[in-house]
C-alpha positions in Angstrom: 66.2 -52.4 4.6 65.3 -54.5 7.7 65.0 -51.4 10.0 62.8 -49.6 7.4 60.7 -52.8 6.9 60.2 -53.0 10.7 59.0 -49.3 10.9 56.6 -50.0 8.0 55.1 -53.1 9.7 54.7 -51.3 13.0 53.0 -48.4 11.3 50.6 -50.6 9.3 49.7 -52.6 12.4 48.7 -49.4 14.2 46.6 -48.2 11.3 43.0 -49.4 10.8 42.4 -50.9 7.4 40.3 -48.5 5.2 38.8 -49.0 1.8 37.4 -45.8 0.4 35.5 -46.6 -2.8 32.6 -45.4 -4.8 31.2 -48.8 -5.1 31.6 -51.2 -2.2 30.0 -54.1 -0.6 26.4 -53.3 -1.5 27.6 -53.1 -5.2 29.1 -56.5 -4.8 25.8 -58.0 -3.5 24.0 -56.6 -6.5 26.5 -57.9 -9.1 29.1 -55.1 -8.9 32.8 -55.4 -8.0 33.8 -55.9 -4.4 36.3 -53.1 -4.3 37.4 -53.9 -0.7 38.5 -57.4 -1.9 40.2 -55.9 -4.9 42.1 -53.4 -2.7 43.1 -56.2 -0.3 44.4 -58.3 -3.2 46.5 -55.4 -4.4 47.9 -54.7 -0.9 48.8 -58.4 -0.6 50.9 -58.3 -3.8 53.0 -55.3 -2.8 55.6 -56.9 -0.5 58.4 -58.8 -2.4 61.9 -58.7 -1.0 63.1 -59.9 -4.4 62.0 -56.6 -6.0 63.9 -53.4 -5.6 63.6 -52.2 -2.1 61.1 -54.9 -1.1 57.9 -53.3 -2.5 56.1 -53.1 -5.8 54.4 -49.9 -4.5 56.7 -47.3 -6.2 56.5 -48.9 -9.7 52.8 -49.3 -9.5 52.5 -45.5 -8.7 54.9 -44.8 -11.7 52.5 -46.9 -13.8 49.6 -44.8 -13.0 51.5 -41.6 -13.2 52.7 -42.4 -16.7 49.4 -43.7 -17.8 47.8 -40.4 -16.6 50.6 -38.0 -17.4 49.9 -38.0 -21.2 46.8 -36.0 -20.9 46.4 -32.8 -23.0 43.7 -30.5 -21.7 43.4 -28.6 -25.1 42.4 -31.5 -27.2 41.3 -33.9 -24.4 43.5 -36.7 -25.5 45.7 -39.0 -23.4 45.2 -39.7 -19.7 44.3 -42.8 -17.7 41.1 -43.6 -19.5 41.8 -46.5 -22.0 45.0 -47.9 -20.4 46.5 -47.5 -23.8 50.0 -48.3 -22.5 49.1 -51.9 -23.3 49.7 -51.2 -27.0 52.4 -49.8 -29.3 53.7 -47.2 -29.6 53.0 -46.1 -26.0 54.4 -49.2 -24.5 57.6 -48.7 -26.3 58.0 -45.1 -25.3 61.4 -44.8 -23.6 59.9 -42.9 -20.7 57.8 -46.1 -19.9 60.8 -48.4 -19.9 60.4 -51.1 -17.2 56.6 -50.5 -16.7 55.8 -53.9 -18.3 56.9 -55.4 -15.0 54.2 -53.4 -13.2 51.5 -54.2 -15.7 52.4 -57.9 -15.5 52.4 -57.8 -11.7 48.6 -56.9 -11.8 47.6 -59.5 -14.3 46.5 -62.1 -11.7 44.2 -59.5 -10.2 42.8 -58.6 -13.5 42.1 -62.3 -14.2 40.4 -62.6 -10.8 38.2 -59.6 -11.5 37.6 -59.7 -15.3 34.9 -56.9 -15.1 37.4 -54.5 -13.6 39.1 -52.6 -16.5 42.8 -52.3 -16.7 42.5 -48.5 -16.6 40.6 -48.6 -13.3 42.9 -51.4 -11.9 46.2 -49.4 -12.6 44.8 -46.3 -10.8 43.3 -48.1 -7.9 46.6 -50.0 -7.4 48.5 -46.8 -7.2 46.0 -45.5 -4.6 46.4 -48.6 -2.5 50.2 -48.4 -2.8 50.3 -44.8 -1.7 48.2 -45.6 1.4 50.1 -48.8 2.2 53.4 -46.8 2.2 52.1 -44.2 4.6 50.7 -41.7 2.3 47.2 -40.1 2.0 44.1 -42.1 1.4 42.6 -41.2 -1.9 38.9 -41.8 -2.7 38.6 -44.0 -5.8 36.3 -43.0 -8.7 35.7 -46.0 -10.9 34.4 -46.0 -14.6 37.4 -45.9 -16.8 37.1 -48.1 -19.9 39.8 -50.0 -21.9 40.9 -49.1 -25.3 40.6 -51.8 -28.0 44.0 -51.1 -29.7 46.9 -48.7 -30.2 44.9 -46.1 -32.2 44.0 -44.7 -28.7 47.7 -44.1 -27.8 48.6 -40.4 -27.3 51.5 -38.8 -29.1 54.8 -40.1 -27.8 56.9 -37.6 -26.0 54.4 -36.1 -23.6 56.0 -37.3 -20.4 58.6 -35.2 -18.5 62.3 -35.5 -19.5 64.2 -35.6 -16.3 67.3 -34.1 -18.0 65.7 -30.8 -18.7 64.9 -27.7 -16.7 62.0 -25.8 -15.1 60.5 -24.4 -18.3 60.2 -28.0 -19.6 58.6 -29.2 -16.3 56.1 -26.3 -16.5 55.3 -26.9 -20.2 54.5 -30.6 -19.4 52.4 -30.0 -16.4 50.6 -26.8 -17.6 49.5 -28.8 -20.7 47.6 -31.0 -18.3 46.2 -28.1 -16.4 48.3 -28.0 -13.2 49.7 -24.9 -11.4 53.1 -24.6 -9.7 52.1 -25.8 -6.3 50.5 -29.0 -7.8 53.7 -29.6 -9.8 55.9 -29.4 -6.7 53.5 -31.7 -4.7 53.5 -34.3 -7.4 57.3 -34.2 -7.9 57.8 -34.4 -4.1 55.4 -37.3 -3.7 56.4 -39.3 -6.7 60.2 -38.9 -5.9 59.8 -39.6 -2.2 59.8 -43.3 -3.1 61.3 -45.7 -5.6 64.6 -45.5 -7.5 66.0 -45.0 -11.0 67.5 -47.9 -12.9 70.2 -47.6 -15.5 68.4 -50.2 -17.8 65.2 -48.1 -17.7 65.6 -44.3 -17.4 69.4 -44.4 -17.5 69.7 -42.7 -14.2 70.7 -44.7 -11.1 69.7 -44.6 -7.4 67.0 -43.8 -4.9 66.0 -40.2 -4.0 65.7 -40.9 -0.3 67.0 -43.4 2.3 63.4 -44.6 2.8 62.3 -45.4 -0.7 59.2 -47.3 0.3 57.8 -44.6 2.6 55.9 -41.6 1.4 56.7 -38.5 3.4 58.1 -35.0 2.9 61.6 -36.6 2.8 62.3 -35.6 -0.8 62.2 -32.0 0.3 64.3 -32.7 3.4 67.1 -34.2 1.3 66.7 -31.5 -1.4 67.6 -28.8 1.0 69.6 -30.6 3.8 72.1 -32.3 1.5 74.9 -30.8 -0.6 74.4 -32.0 -4.1 77.3 -32.6 -6.6 77.3 -33.8 -10.1 77.9 -37.6 -10.3 81.1 -38.6 -12.1 80.2 -41.5 -14.3 79.4 -42.5 -17.8 75.7 -42.0 -17.5 73.4 -39.0 -17.9 73.8 -35.9 -15.9 72.5 -36.4 -12.4 73.4 -35.3 -8.8 74.4 -37.4 -5.7 74.8 -36.2 -2.1 78.4 -35.2 -1.4 78.6 -37.0 1.9 77.8 -40.5 0.8 76.9 -40.6 -2.8 74.2 -43.1 -2.0 71.1 -41.0 -2.9 70.5 -38.9 -6.0 68.5 -36.0 -7.6 67.7 -35.5 -11.2 68.2 -32.2 -13.0 64.4 -31.6 -12.9 64.5 -32.3 -9.1 67.1 -29.6 -8.6 64.7 -27.1 -10.2 62.4 -27.6 -7.3 65.2 -25.7 -5.3 66.8 -23.4 -8.0 63.7 -22.0 -9.5 62.4 -19.2 -7.3 58.6 -20.1 -7.4 59.2 -23.8 -7.1 61.6 -23.2 -4.2 59.0 -21.2 -2.1 56.5 -24.1 -2.4 59.3 -26.7 -1.7 60.3 -24.8 1.5 56.7 -24.8 2.5 56.5 -28.6 2.2 59.8 -29.0 3.9 58.4 -27.4 6.9 54.8 -28.7 6.8 54.6 -32.5 6.1 50.8 -32.5 6.9 50.0 -29.9 4.2 52.3 -31.7 1.8 50.6 -35.1 2.3 47.1 -33.4 1.8 48.2 -31.5 -1.3 49.9 -34.5 -2.8 46.8 -36.7 -2.4 44.6 -34.0 -4.1 47.1 -33.5 -6.9 47.5 -37.2 -7.5 43.8 -37.7 -7.6 43.5 -34.9 -10.2 46.2 -36.3 -12.2 44.6 -39.7 -12.3 41.2 -38.4 -13.2 42.1 -36.2 -16.1 40.0 -36.9 -19.1 37.9 -39.4 -17.1 
C-alpha cells in the first residue's frame, strides 16, 4: 500500500489542479456556490488510511453509480435526481449495503454548503474521486434536486446482480439506454478500483492490485490471469490461480466469455487512452440520466 500511495502522491503533485464546473467563481460572487471550494473539500476528505485501501474514492464512486443506476428510460423513473437512497426502501436494498458509510462521509460537506443538493453532491464527489485517482476529468452539470421522502424511491431490484450472466447485464444496462461498449467501459472503470466486502455484497477482495488507481488494469487482469473458482463458503466468485489475492465476479467474467463484450474488452486492454475517454463519457451519461 505504501508503494501505491507513493505513486499516487507523485502523480498528483505533477498534475495541475483543475475544477471543471458549470458554475464557478463568478457564480460564487453573485450568490451561487463556489464549486472550486466544494471540489477541494471533497478531495481533502478522500485520503484515510483507516478506511479500506486508504481512500474513500471507490465507495463514493459506488454511491453515485448506485444512485444513478436505477434509471429506467421507458418510464423515466430512478436515476441520480432526488438522492432518494436517503430513504427506505432504497437505502435498505441489499445492493446498497455499506453505502451509508459513503453518505455519512459527505455530511460535513453538505452542512458546509447547505444550498448544494445531496443529489448534486453525490455526483460531484464521484467526479472528484475519479479525477483524484488518476481517471478522466468529467465536466459537472449541477441542477439536481432532492426528493422529500421515500415515495420517490425507484423499484428495488434494478441494480445489477453480480452472480448472474451476460444477458442479465445487458437487461440492466439496456433498460437505462446503454450499448455494449458503454457497458464494458463502465464495468472496467468501476471495477478497476475498490474491493468487495463479505458484510456488504457477500463477495470478498479487490479486482486489481492497485485498488485506488483508475486505469485499464481490470482488463489486464481479466486476460492475463488464470481465473479459478474460489473454494469457500461464500457466493460463487473467482480468484487468480497464482496468488488468490485478487478476484473477479461472475458478471466480470462475462466481459471475457461473451463474444461481443470480449471484443470491446480486448480493445480496452490494448488502448488505455481510449478506455479512459470512453469511461469518462459513459460515467457522465450514467450520472445525468433523467436529470
